[in-house]
N, C-alpha and C positions, 0 to 999 in steps of 0.2 A: 498428529492424526486430526485434531480438531481444526487446524488451519486448512487441511485438505478438504474437510467437509464444508467449511465456510466458503472456500474458493469454488468448489464444485457447484454449490448452490448460489453462487454470486451474492453472498451475504457480506456486507461491509461491517465487520464487528471486530473489536480488539480481542484476539484469542485469549488474552489474560482473564476474560470473564469466566472461562472454564477452569482456571487454575485453582486447585484446592477444593473444587466442587464436583459433585457427581454430575455426569452428563445428563442423566434423566431429570435433574433439577434445573439445569440451565437450558436445555433444548426448548422447552415451552416459551421461554423468554426470547430466545434468539430465532427460533423457527416456529412462530405461532401457527397453529392449525396443522402442523405436520405430525405424522405418526411417530411417537417417541421411540418405540421399539424398532421400527424400521430404520430410523437414523442411528440408533445405537448399533444395530447390526452393520450398517454401512460404515460407520467410523471404525469399528473393529476389523472390518475387511481391509482397512488401510494399514494394518499392523506391520506388514512387510512391504509396504509400498516403496519403490525405489527413490522417490522424492523425499521420503521421510528421513530426517536427519538421525544419525545414530544417537542413542540415548547414552549420555555421559553422566556418571554419578557426580554429585556435588563434590568438589575437591575436599578431601578429608573425611567423607562420609563413612567409607568402609573402615578406615582406621579408628574413627570415633566409636563405631559400633563395637569393634574389638576391644577398645579401651574400656567402654562401659561394661561389657561382658566380663572382662578380666577383673574389674572392680567388684563384680558380684551383683550389680544392679540388674533386675529383670528388664527385658526390652520388648516393647510392643510396637507394632506399626499400625497406624490408623491412616487409611488411604481412601481417596475418592475414586480410585481405580478399582477394577475388578480383581478378585482374588488370584485368578490364573495369571494375569499380567503381573501383579505384584510378586507372586511366588517366582515367576520366571526371572524378573529383574533382580531380585535378591540373590537367586542362585547364580546369575551371571556375575554378580559382584563378589560372590563367595562368602556371603554372611547369612544365608538363609537359616542355617542351623543355630545361629545365635539369637534369632528372633523367636521369642516364646509365644507371642500372641499376634495374630493379624486380624484386624477389623477392616473389612473391605466394603466397597459400595453396597454389595448385596446383603450385608449384615445389619444395615440400619434402614429405617423407614424414611428418614430425612437426613440429608448430608450437611456438611459444613456450610454455613457458619453455625448450624445447630450443634450443641455440644454432645449429642447422643453417642457419636462414634468414640470420642475420647472417654466419656464416662463408661461405655461398654468395655473399652480397652483396659481401663483401670480396674474395673470389676473382674475381668478375666485374669488379670495379673495378680489380683488380690491386694491391690494397692489403694491407699487413700488418694483421691485426686489431688489433694494439697501437697502430696509428696512426689507428684509426677512432674517431669520436665519434658516439654514438647519442643521439638525443633520443627519450624514451619517456614515455608517460603511464600505462602499465600495469605492474602488479607482475610479470606474466609476461614482459613485454618487458625490464624492467630485469634480471631474473634471467637472461634469455637473453643480453643484452649482456655482462653480467659474466662469464657462463660462457664466452663467446666471447673473453674477454680484452680487451674494448673498454672505453673510458671512456664513461660514461653521464651524461647530463643528464636528471634526472627533471623532468617538466613536470606541475605540480599542477593539472591540469584535471579529471581523473576521480577522483583520490584526494587526500586531504590531504597536505601536504608531509611530515609526519612519517611517513606510511605509505610514502614513497618513499626511506627512509633508506639503502637499498642503493645508490642512485645516488651518483656522485661529487660531484654538484652538484645542487641542487634549485632550480627557479625557478617562479614563479607562472604565467608564460606566456612567450612568446618575444620580447616587445617589447624587453627590455633585454639580450638575450644578445649579447655581443661575439663576433667570430670572429677567431681561434680562442678557444674558451672556457677552454682550459687553456694555460698557458705553461710 
């Protein structure tokens, strides 16, 4: 959706600047002087655009969620996306009922790399941040997880593995991740 917005406004910008970050935090940087709410509405209007590639879950993601749930660990999702979008995608993958807490873009005043979302997620789960494990594919998300005092697994789907060096562990995808990943 973000690439369509960039293209429509003829803005030459690496779309990865949006990854792991709330649109309303990035828009002022990429579209200075534009109305944030207007551009948010525009980007969400692209949700069903025919040029938009299908959303494909990270390989092993649904299986890992099921594995973590079966282990008895509570699961939360902290996303820079809106709640409705996140709920819809989780339902499509068939794991919505396993996610105890969702912290979405509208739940925090500042998005990633600020740790507020992860700290709120831990609080809502009743978990100590030091006991939480975050799976992240964005640089902003890894920085937020580490700032929250959480352990982090970097998933090299949007960035090369060496770019995710701040994470405690880096994996190509989630197919071979054991639970718990740290002993």
